[in-house]
N, C-alpha and C positions, 0 to 999 in steps of 0.2 A: 130585689128591691127596688122601687121606683127611683131612688136617689142615685144607685148605680147605673141604671138605664138611662138616667137624664144626663150623666157625664160621660157615658161610654156608649158603645154600640151594642153592648151586652142586653139582649132583650129581657123583659120581666117574666117571672115564672110562667105567669098567666099571660101571654102575649095575645094580643088582638089588634090587627091592623086598624079597626075601627075604634078602638078605645081612645079617647082623649087623655092626654097627659095631664094628670092633676097636679098644675103648677102649685096650688096653695099647700097640698101635701107635701111636696118636695120643699118647698120653702120654710114649711115648719120645720123639716128635718136638715135643714141646711147645716146646722152644726155639726152633722156627721160627715161633711165633705171631707175632711181629713182622714177619715177612716177608707173611704172611696180612693183617695190619693195613694193609701198605702197599697190597694190593689192594682191601681194603673203602674205604681212606682215599681213594686214588686215584680210585676210581669214584665215591663220594660226591662228591668234589671236583670231577671232571669235570662230573657232572651238575649241581652249584651252579653252577659257572662258566658254563656253557650257559645255565641258567635265569636268572641274572642278567643275560644279555645282553637278555632279552625280557620278564623279569617284575620286578615290584615285589620289594624284597628281603624282605618279611615273606611274601609268598606263595612266593617260592624258597625261604626257609628251612623253610617248613612242608612242602614237598614234598622237600626234602634230609632232612630228620627222617624223613618217611615212607620215603623210599628206604633209609635205613640200617636202620631198623626190619624192612623186608620182606627186605632182603638178609641180614640175620643172622638171619631167621627167628623173631625174638621170643624166641630162646632166653635170652639175657641179661637181656632187659626182664623176662621171667617170673621169673629169679632174682632181680632186684631187688625184686619184689612180694613174693616168698617171703621173701626176707631181711628185708623191713620187718615182715612178720606174725611172724616168727619172734623179732625183738628185742622185740615188744610184749608177747609171752607172759611172764606174771610167774611161773608156776609153774617146776618144774625144768627141766632140759635135754632130758629126754624130751619133754616136752609142747611145747617150743619145736622140736625137731624133727619132731613129729608136725604142728605148725602149718605148717613149711615144706613138707613133703610133702603137705599138704592142696591138692588141686587146686583149691578155690575160693580167691578172693581176699579177704581180709578189708579192714577199714578203714585199717589201717597200711599193708597193700602198695598199696592202691589211692591213698593219699595220696602215698606214696613215687613211683609211676607219674606223678601229676598234677604234682609239684613237678619231677621229672626233665624232663617233656617241656615245661613252661613254661620251665623254664631253657635247655633246648637251643634253643627257639625263640626266646626273648629275645636270646639270644647270638648264635646264627647270624644273626638279622636286623639286628644291630648293624654286621655286615661287608657292606660293599657293594661291595667289590672282588673280582672272581672269583679272581685269582691267589692273593690274600691267603686268601680262603676255602679255595681247594684246598690250600695249603700247611699250614694250621691244622688242617684235618680229617685230612690225611695224618699230620702230627705226632702228634694226639691219638689217633688210632686205633692207631698203632705203640707209643705209649707205654701206652695201655690194655691192650693186649695183652701187653706186656711186664711190667705189674704182676701179671698173673696168675701169670706164671711166677716173678716174684720171691716172690709169697706162696706158691706151691708149693714151692720152693727153701727158705724159711726157715720155714715153717710146719708144723703137723701136722694130720694129717685129725682132724676132731672125731669122726667116726665112720665104720665101714667103709661107703662109697658110691662115688659117681662121683669124688670128689676123692682117693680112695685111692691109685689107680696114677699119677695125675699127681705128687702129693706125693713119692711112692716114687721115680718116675723122675726128679723134679727135684733130687734130692740129689746128683745128677752134677754136681760142680763145673766140671768143663770145659764142660759143656753150658751151664751157667748163664753162664759167662765169654763164650762165643761168643754167646749171646743178648744180653748185654750190650753186647758189642763192636758187634754188628749194630744194636742200637737206638740207640747213641750215635753211630754213623755216619750213619745215617738221619736221626737229630733234627738233628744238626749241619748235615749237608748241606742240608736242607730249610728249617729256621728258625733255624739257627745258635746264638747265645748265648741268644736268648729261648726257643728250644726247650730247651736245657740247664737254665736256669732252671725252665722249666716240668716237666721231667724230675725236679729235685729237689723241686718242689712236689708232684708227683705221688707220689714215694716217701713223703712224709709223709701224704699222704690215704689210700694204700694201708696204711700203716703203722698208722694209725689204726684203720681198718676192721678191719686183722688184730687189733689190740689189744682192740677192741670184741667180735670174734667170739670171741677166746678167753676172755674173760669171761663172755659170754653162753652159748657153745656148747661151749667147752673146745678150739676149735680151728677150722680152716677147713672149708668144704664146697663142693660144686660151685656152690651157690647163693651162697655168699659171694664166690667168685671171679668169678661171672657178675654178681653186684651190683657188685663192684668195677670190673668193665670198663665198666659203664654210668657209675658215679660219677666214675671217674677220667677218662674220656673228656669230661664235662661240665666237670669241674674243669680240665682241660687247656685247653678252648676258652676258658673264663672267663679263665686265667691269661693265654694267649696274646694275647687281645684286650685284656687290661688293662696288660699290659706293653708291647704294641705301641702302644697309646693313649698311655701314660705317656712314652715314649722318642719318639714322633713329634713334630716341631715344631708 
């Protein structure tokens, strides 16, 4: 499926190096992003589950972070760095746009990546039960993918670019409702009320990112949505770990 290939390094069934990515087709099916999140989260969770059986939690968490990064092809991780660089530019929106499109990583982008990876490592290494780790990774990945759809549905494109077809396609209310129902069902089945609380927190985090993006860039971009995926994933893992620790006897 093209949507799976877009979000991961998994090649399409009929892979061709010369075949261009059909962004419009992927944008039309963006509402299926949470299902791809199941694939990514389940894969990372199973890896983590297996590693915790034989390795120290710190080493296992490091390898899980590496697995997620490699499986998603650094696509959204790079977006997080670009988002950080764009935010720190003090000049106008055109300068911010140029900073985000610059192939080199600035100090702000590097700092964002360092903080993100430290946060992921610290949070995952605190989870010592393989089953809990699997459920948290699956839930976090589904919510992270859903929040990109949410931003596309409620937001507007900052400029004509990668985000434009996604924003246009996800103005379809029925697709957004279907995406929401898919997400709610998966989250509740996997982590129950803890997951629903985490989903609410994720709404706040994604909404804040969208608000900052509107002030800084005039709307959302592909980098904003990609950065949201990474930030929301981390926020969800922190939330789930905190809530689980609070309610556990």
